[in-house]
C-alpha positions in Angstrom: 78.4 -61.0 -118.1 76.3 -60.1 -115.0 73.8 -57.3 -114.9 76.3 -54.9 -113.3 78.9 -55.5 -116.0 76.2 -55.0 -118.7 75.1 -51.7 -117.0 78.7 -50.4 -116.9 79.3 -51.3 -120.5 76.1 -49.6 -121.7 77.0 -46.5 -119.7 80.4 -46.4 -121.3 79.0 -46.8 -124.8 76.5 -44.0 -124.4 79.1 -41.8 -122.8 81.6 -42.4 -125.6 78.9 -41.7 -128.3 78.2 -38.3 -126.6 81.8 -37.5 -126.2 82.6 -38.2 -129.9 79.9 -35.7 -130.9 81.3 -33.1 -128.5 84.8 -33.5 -130.0 83.6 -32.2 -133.3 83.0 -28.7 -131.7 85.7 -26.0 -131.7 87.9 -25.4 -128.7 86.9 -22.4 -126.6 90.0 -20.3 -126.4 91.2 -18.9 -123.0 89.2 -21.4 -121.0 90.6 -23.9 -118.5 89.1 -26.9 -116.7 90.3 -27.8 -113.2 90.0 -31.6 -113.3 90.3 -32.9 -109.7 91.9 -31.1 -106.7 93.8 -27.9 -107.4 94.8 -24.6 -105.7 94.6 -22.7 -108.9 92.6 -19.4 -108.7 91.6 -17.1 -111.5 91.8 -14.0 -109.3 95.0 -12.9 -111.1 94.0 -14.1 -114.5 92.3 -11.5 -116.6 91.6 -13.4 -119.8 91.0 -17.0 -118.6 87.7 -18.4 -117.8 88.1 -21.3 -115.3 85.6 -24.2 -115.0 85.5 -26.6 -112.1 82.7 -28.9 -113.3 83.9 -32.0 -115.0 81.6 -32.4 -117.9 82.0 -33.8 -121.4 81.5 -30.4 -122.8 84.4 -28.9 -120.7 86.7 -31.9 -121.3 86.2 -31.6 -125.1 86.1 -27.8 -125.5 88.4 -26.2 -122.9 91.8 -25.0 -124.2 93.6 -25.9 -120.9 93.0 -28.9 -118.7 94.7 -28.8 -115.3 94.9 -32.1 -113.4 96.7 -33.6 -110.5 95.4 -37.1 -111.2 94.3 -39.5 -113.9 92.3 -38.3 -116.8 89.3 -40.5 -117.9 89.9 -43.6 -120.0 87.7 -42.2 -122.8 89.6 -38.9 -123.0 91.4 -38.1 -126.2 93.5 -34.9 -126.4 92.3 -32.6 -129.3 94.6 -30.6 -131.4 95.0 -27.2 -129.7 94.3 -28.5 -126.2 97.0 -28.1 -123.6 97.2 -30.3 -120.5 99.0 -29.2 -117.3 99.6 -32.0 -114.8 100.7 -31.5 -111.2 101.1 -35.2 -110.4 100.8 -36.5 -106.8 102.9 -39.6 -106.9 101.3 -42.5 -105.1 102.3 -46.1 -105.4 98.7 -47.1 -105.4 98.0 -45.3 -108.7 97.6 -47.8 -111.5 100.7 -47.4 -113.6 99.2 -47.3 -117.1 96.5 -44.7 -116.4 98.8 -42.2 -114.8 101.5 -42.7 -117.4 99.0 -42.1 -120.2 97.9 -38.8 -118.5 101.5 -37.7 -118.1 102.4 -38.5 -121.7 99.5 -36.4 -122.9 100.5 -33.5 -120.8 102.2 -30.4 -122.3 103.6 -29.5 -118.8 104.4 -31.7 -115.8 104.9 -29.5 -112.8 106.6 -31.0 -109.7 107.2 -29.3 -106.4 110.9 -30.2 -106.2 113.7 -32.1 -108.0 113.2 -35.3 -105.9 109.5 -35.6 -106.9 110.4 -34.8 -110.5 113.0 -37.6 -110.5 110.5 -40.0 -109.0 107.8 -39.2 -111.5 110.2 -39.5 -114.5 111.7 -42.8 -113.3 108.6 -44.5 -111.9 106.4 -43.7 -114.9 109.2 -44.4 -117.4 109.0 -41.0 -119.2 112.6 -40.5 -120.0 113.2 -40.2 -123.7 109.5 -40.4 -124.8 107.8 -37.5 -122.9 107.6 -34.6 -125.4 106.4 -31.9 -123.1 108.2 -29.7 -120.5 109.0 -30.7 -116.9 109.0 -27.8 -114.5 109.8 -27.4 -110.8 107.0 -25.2 -109.4 103.4 -25.1 -108.1 100.2 -23.2 -108.6 102.0 -20.0 -109.4 103.7 -21.8 -112.4 100.2 -22.8 -113.7 99.1 -19.2 -113.5 102.2 -18.1 -115.5 101.3 -20.7 -118.2 97.7 -19.6 -118.4 98.8 -16.0 -118.7 101.0 -16.9 -121.6 104.3 -16.4 -119.7 105.7 -19.9 -120.3 108.3 -20.6 -117.5 111.5 -22.4 -118.2 111.7 -26.1 -117.8 113.6 -29.1 -119.2 113.0 -31.4 -122.0 113.6 -35.1 -121.6 112.5 -36.2 -125.1 114.9 -38.1 -127.4 114.1 -38.0 -131.1 114.7 -41.7 -132.0 113.0 -44.3 -134.1 110.9 -46.4 -131.7 109.4 -49.8 -132.1 106.5 -50.9 -130.0 106.2 -54.6 -129.2 103.0 -56.2 -128.0 104.0 -58.9 -125.4 100.7 -60.4 -124.4 100.1 -61.2 -120.8 103.6 -62.7 -120.3 102.1 -65.9 -119.1 104.5 -68.9 -118.8 104.4 -70.3 -122.3 106.4 -70.5 -125.5 105.3 -67.1 -126.8 106.7 -65.4 -123.6 109.9 -67.5 -123.8 110.3 -66.4 -127.5 109.8 -62.7 -126.6 112.2 -62.8 -123.6 114.9 -64.5 -125.8 114.5 -61.7 -128.3 114.7 -59.0 -125.7 117.8 -60.6 -124.3 119.5 -60.0 -127.6 118.2 -56.4 -127.9 119.4 -55.1 -124.5 122.0 -52.8 -126.1 119.3 -51.3 -128.2 116.6 -51.0 -125.4 116.1 -47.3 -126.0 114.6 -48.1 -129.4 112.1 -50.6 -128.1 109.0 -50.3 -125.9 106.9 -53.1 -124.5 103.1 -52.9 -124.4 100.5 -55.2 -122.8 96.9 -55.0 -121.8 97.1 -53.8 -118.2 93.9 -55.7 -117.3 95.6 -59.0 -118.4 98.4 -58.8 -115.8 96.2 -57.4 -113.0 96.0 -60.8 -111.3 99.6 -61.8 -112.1 101.6 -58.7 -111.7 104.8 -60.7 -111.1 104.7 -61.5 -114.8 105.9 -58.0 -115.5 109.2 -58.8 -113.7 110.1 -61.0 -116.6 110.7 -57.9 -118.8 114.4 -56.9 -118.5 114.9 -53.7 -116.6 116.5 -52.1 -119.6 113.2 -51.9 -121.4 110.4 -49.4 -120.8 106.7 -50.2 -120.9 103.7 -48.4 -122.2 100.7 -50.4 -121.0 97.3 -50.3 -122.6 95.0 -49.1 -119.9 91.2 -48.9 -119.7 88.5 -50.7 -121.6 87.9 -50.4 -125.3 85.8 -47.2 -125.9 82.9 -48.0 -128.3 80.2 -45.7 -129.7 76.8 -47.2 -130.1 77.2 -48.0 -133.8 80.7 -49.4 -133.2 79.6 -51.7 -130.5 76.8 -53.1 -132.7 79.2 -53.6 -135.5 81.7 -55.2 -133.1 79.0 -57.8 -132.1 78.1 -58.5 -135.8 81.7 -58.8 -136.9 83.5 -60.6 -134.1 80.7 -62.6 -132.5 78.4 -63.4 -135.5 81.0 -63.2 -138.3 78.8 -60.8 -140.3 80.8 -58.4 -142.5 80.2 -55.7 -145.1 81.9 -52.4 -146.0 80.0 -50.4 -143.4 80.8 -52.8 -140.6 84.4 -53.0 -141.5 84.7 -49.2 -141.7 83.2 -48.9 -138.2 85.7 -51.5 -136.9 88.6 -49.6 -138.5 87.3 -46.3 -137.0 87.1 -47.9 -133.6 90.6 -49.2 -133.6 92.2 -46.1 -135.2 90.7 -44.2 -132.3 91.9 -46.7 -129.8 95.5 -46.4 -131.1 95.2 -42.6 -130.7 93.7 -42.9 -127.2 96.5 -45.3 -126.0 99.6 -44.2 -128.0 98.7 -40.9 -129.6 101.2 -39.0 -127.5 104.1 -41.4 -128.2 106.2 -41.3 -131.4 106.3 -44.9 -132.8 107.7 -45.8 -136.2 107.1 -49.5 -136.1 104.5 -51.6 -134.3 105.0 -55.4 -133.7 102.1 -57.6 -132.8 104.5 -60.3 -131.4 102.0 -62.8 -130.1 99.8 -63.0 -133.3 96.8 -63.6 -131.0 94.0 -61.4 -129.6 91.8 -59.9 -132.4 91.4 -56.5 -130.7 95.1 -55.9 -130.5 95.7 -57.3 -134.0 93.1 -54.9 -135.5 94.4 -51.9 -133.5 98.0 -52.5 -134.7 96.7 -53.0 -138.2 95.2 -49.5 -138.1 98.5 -48.0 -137.0 99.9 -45.5 -139.6 103.4 -46.8 -139.7 105.4 -50.0 -140.3 103.3 -52.9 -139.0 104.6 -56.4 -138.3 102.6 -59.4 -137.1 104.2 -62.7 -136.1 102.9 -66.2 -136.9 104.1 -68.6 -134.2 101.6 -71.4 -134.8 99.5 -73.2 -137.4 96.6 -70.8 -137.2 94.4 -72.9 -139.5 94.5 -75.6 -136.9 94.0 -73.1 -134.1 90.8 -72.0 -135.8 89.6 -75.5 -136.5 90.5 -77.2 -133.3 90.7 -74.6 -130.5 88.4 -72.1 -132.1 90.3 -69.3 -130.5 90.9 -67.1 -133.5 88.7 -64.7 -135.6 89.2 -65.7 -139.2 88.4 -62.4 -140.8 90.8 -60.6 -138.5 93.7 -62.9 -139.4 92.8 -62.6 -143.1 92.9 -58.8 -143.1 96.1 -58.8 -141.0 98.0 -61.2 -143.2 96.9 -59.1 -146.2 97.4 -55.6 -144.8 100.4 -55.7 -142.4 103.6 -54.7 -144.0 105.4 -57.8 -142.8 104.0 -61.2 -141.7 106.9 -62.8 -139.8 106.7 -66.6 -139.9 108.9 -68.2 -137.2 109.5 -71.1 -139.6 109.0 -71.7 -143.3 106.5 -74.4 -142.3 104.0 -71.7 -141.2 103.7 -70.3 -144.7 101.2 -72.8 -146.1 98.6 -72.3 -143.3 99.1 -68.5 -143.3 98.6 -68.4 -147.1 95.5 -70.5 -146.7 94.0 -67.9 -144.3 95.3 -64.9 -146.3 94.0 -66.0 -149.7 96.7 -63.7 -151.1 100.1 -64.3 -152.7 102.1 -63.8 -149.5 104.4 -61.1 -150.9 104.6 -59.6 -147.4 105.5 -63.0 -145.8 109.0 -63.6 -144.6 110.7 -66.1 -142.2 112.0 -64.6 -139.0 113.2 -67.3 -136.6 112.7 -67.0 -132.9 115.8 -66.2 -130.9 116.8 -68.8 -128.3 118.4 -67.6 -125.0 120.5 -70.8 -124.6 122.7 -69.2 -121.9 119.7 -68.6 -119.7 118.5 -72.2 -120.3 121.8 -73.5 -119.0 121.6 -71.2 -116.0 118.1 -72.3 -115.1 119.0 -75.9 -115.5 121.5 -75.6 -112.6 118.9 -74.2 -110.2 117.2 -76.4 -107.5 114.0 -78.1 -108.5 111.1 -76.2 -106.9 107.3 -76.3 -106.8 105.4 -73.1 -106.5 102.2 -72.4 -104.5 100.1 -72.9 -107.7 101.9 -76.0 -108.8 99.7 -79.1 -109.1 101.1 -82.7 -109.4 100.4 -86.3 -108.7 103.7 -86.6 -106.8 105.4 -84.6 -104.1 108.6 -82.6 -104.7 110.5 -85.2 -102.7 109.1 -88.1 -104.7 110.0 -86.2 -108.0 113.6 -85.7 -106.7 113.9 -89.3 -105.8 112.7 -90.4 -109.2 115.1 -88.1 -111.0 118.0 -89.5 -109.0 117.0 -93.1 -109.8 118.4 -95.3 -112.6 115.1 -95.4 -114.4 114.8 -94.3 -118.0 113.2 -90.9 -117.8 111.1 -89.6 -120.8 109.7 -86.1 -120.8 107.5 -83.7 -122.7 106.7 -80.1 -121.9 103.7 -78.2 -123.2 100.4 -76.9 -122.0 97.5 -79.3 -121.3 95.5 -78.8 -124.5 94.4 -80.8 -127.4 97.2 -80.0 -129.9 99.9 -81.2 -127.5 98.5 -84.7 -127.8 99.4 -85.9 -124.3 96.9 -88.7 -124.4 98.4 -90.4 -127.4 101.8 -90.0 -125.9 100.6 -91.8 -122.8 99.2 -94.6 -124.9 102.5 -95.0 -126.7 104.4 -95.0 -123.4 102.0 -97.5 -121.9 102.8 -99.9 -124.7 106.5 -99.3 -124.2 106.2 -99.8 -120.5 105.0 -103.4 -120.9 108.5 -104.5 -121.8 110.4 -101.7 -120.0 109.1 -101.3 -116.5 112.2 -99.5 -115.3 111.1 -96.3 -117.0 108.8 -93.3 -116.4 107.1 -90.6 -118.3 107.0 -87.0 -117.1 104.6 -84.4 -118.5 105.0 -80.8 -117.5 102.5 -78.2 -118.6 101.4 -74.7 -117.9 97.9 -73.5 -118.4 95.4 -75.7 -120.3 92.0 -77.0 -119.9 92.9 -80.7 -120.1 95.0 -81.2 -116.9 92.3 -83.0 -114.9 91.3 -85.2 -117.8 94.9 -86.1 -118.5 95.6 -86.8 -114.9 92.6 -89.1 -114.7 93.7 -90.9 -117.8 97.3 -91.3 -116.5 96.1 -92.7 -113.2 94.1 -95.4 -115.0 97.4 -96.6 -116.7 99.8 -99.2 -115.3 102.8 -97.2 -116.4 104.6 -94.7 -114.1 103.4 -91.3 -115.3 104.2 -88.0 -113.6 102.1 -84.9 -114.3 103.1 -81.4 -113.2 101.1 -78.3 -113.9 102.3 -74.7 -113.5 106.0 -75.2 -112.7 107.9 -71.9 -113.0 111.2 -73.5 -114.0 111.1 -77.0 -115.6 114.7 -76.8 -116.8 116.3 -78.7 -113.8 113.8 -81.5 -114.4 114.4 -81.6 -118.1 118.2 -81.6 -117.5 117.9 -84.9 -115.6 115.8 -86.7 -118.2 117.1 -89.1 -120.9 114.8 -88.2 -123.9 112.6 -85.3 -124.8 109.6 -86.0 -127.0 107.4 -83.5 -128.9 104.2 -85.5 -129.8 102.1 -82.5 -130.9 99.4 -82.6 -133.6 100.5 -79.1 -134.7 103.0 -76.6 -133.5 104.9 -73.5 -134.2 108.6 -74.2 -133.8 108.4 -75.8 -130.4 111.1 -73.9 -128.5 111.3 -76.6 -125.9 113.0 -78.7 -128.6 115.8 -76.1 -128.6 115.9 -76.0 -124.8 116.3 -79.8 -124.6 119.0 -79.8 -127.3 120.8 -77.0 -125.5 121.1 -79.3 -122.4 122.5 -82.1 -124.6 119.3 -84.3 -124.4 118.3 -86.4 -127.4 114.9 -85.3 -128.9 112.4 -86.4 -131.5 109.2 -84.7 -132.9 106.2 -85.7 -134.9 106.5 -85.0 -138.6 104.3 -81.9 -138.6 104.6 -78.3 -139.8 106.6 -76.2 -137.4 109.3 -78.5 -136.0 109.8 -80.2 -139.4 112.0 -77.6 -141.0 114.3 -77.1 -137.9 114.7 -80.9 -137.3 115.5 -81.6 -140.9 118.0 -78.7 -141.1 119.9 -80.0 -138.0 119.6 -83.7 -138.5 116.9 -84.3 -135.9 114.5 -87.3 -135.9 110.9 -86.9 -137.2 108.4 -89.7 -136.5 105.0 -90.4 -138.0 102.2 -88.3 -136.6 100.5 -91.1 -134.7 100.8 -93.4 -131.7 102.9 -96.0 -133.6 105.2 -93.2 -134.7 105.8 -92.0 -131.2 106.4 -95.5 -130.0 108.9 -96.1 -132.8 110.8 -93.0 -131.7 111.0 -94.2 -128.1 112.3 -97.6 -129.3 114.8 -96.0 -131.6 116.2 -94.1 -128.6 116.5 -97.2 -126.5 118.4 -98.8 -129.3 120.9 -96.0 -129.4 119.7 -94.4 -132.7 118.9 -90.9 -131.4 121.8 -88.6 -130.5 121.7 -84.9 -129.5 121.7 -82.5 -132.4 124.2 -80.1 -130.7 123.1 -77.0 -132.7 125.4 -74.0 -132.6 123.0 -71.7 -130.9 125.4 -68.7 -130.8 125.4 -68.6 -134.6 121.6 -69.5 -134.7 120.9 -66.5 -132.4 123.1 -64.1 -134.4 121.3 -65.0 -137.6 117.8 -64.7 -136.0 118.6 -61.3 -134.4 119.9 -60.0 -137.7 116.8 -61.1 -139.5 114.6 -59.3 -136.8 116.6 -56.1 -137.2 116.2 -56.2 -141.0 112.4 -56.3 -140.8 112.4 -53.4 -138.3 114.5 -51.4 -140.7 117.2 -51.1 -138.1 120.0 -52.8 -140.0 
């Protein structure tokens, strides 16, 4: 962090600490704060005192808050406060902040029906906004302040709602799993809302286009709002791994308040931490007072040991306290139990859905490189290679340690010595090992193609002869299902994750080393690996039914 970032953080911490003290005071009845621009006047209001100064005291104590814009990130509506919003719709307004203000409002006042329709549609309020929408202006506000509530309309629908945390929707297996699930839930889209950290998609807004239009979003906007003691405990707990009852109580207090700040105006009966990553979101969903579900998509013990991208205590509490821990395969149980230290009574297997129809559609599209795509061949060279008679072997997975691309290259290099009319294609998304892998591949005699950040690898996969999953550890490895959907033979290393699926459907598992991978390649050449041809229509039906069961919707 630079000095400016530290200064902003400290200012926010001290402000939040003061604000929390202010919230303990009683609301001053018959007072109103004009927050931002407004034409409201108290000339005709006999009993209302109007304040125009935005102060913590006024924000925390005024009975009415009248705004035309976005309320501060730290603001939490107190019981007894009423918010009147006269929104000025601007496309430049950051979606989440304005939506949060609107959802907190008791009244949304629009000048005409057209503006009203735009506000409801563009900020996705239909069905979840619990206040009153009114066509009017400043005179309407005066009526409300005078106690003469004007007539409006209610757009709220009293339904059970499930909130699903999607992560940043980056191109990876987690996103593919989520989108496959949402594809199966389209007919129930009114029951499900998607949330994500708004900051995480700021640089990649196109990721949000992946969410089907049928689903509404409630993004998490603004930074986490710490008090002084909470921030100190945050550092001790997450950065130094120091824990005691006081520290854990402060962490719980922080994330209970964060839930209220972000979702306190929305009725949610079930919260699903779908990614199973990000300790802040895991803790906030754990503190939700309703049904809580967390997914386990990967061997998290290995994630902690090798990638060091998880907070052990957070996962331990989550696996103990969430109502349901959803394992995408039975293979994930052992590592999750090791972290939990409990008996796993709340563990259950919920397979990922697989949108096989979409895979088939994408496989028929033209092969394309995007602006951010990096490769050691041109698009034209790749197309020529795929059209050739060479044996084409492929793996798809991010450029990181657990994907074991280097040992795959070593195995293929050995195979290439006696099979020069063959090539290896490695396609990956994000990952810190692309340059290292590229350098290693270029030092080899074998023909090895590397492609980083390819939006749709399915047309390439469709033209290959064998898919290999050489990973050291995995979740399920959805790309196995994608390859099988396209009728391509596959094999995987004999590890937790793919093991159960491959055994169930007659797939080949090879020893978890270079020799094992080489043996798999040779078995394919000798005609001993055939496509599994799984019935994915039935597989999806079973997976979707299982998901509905854990959400209490079946």
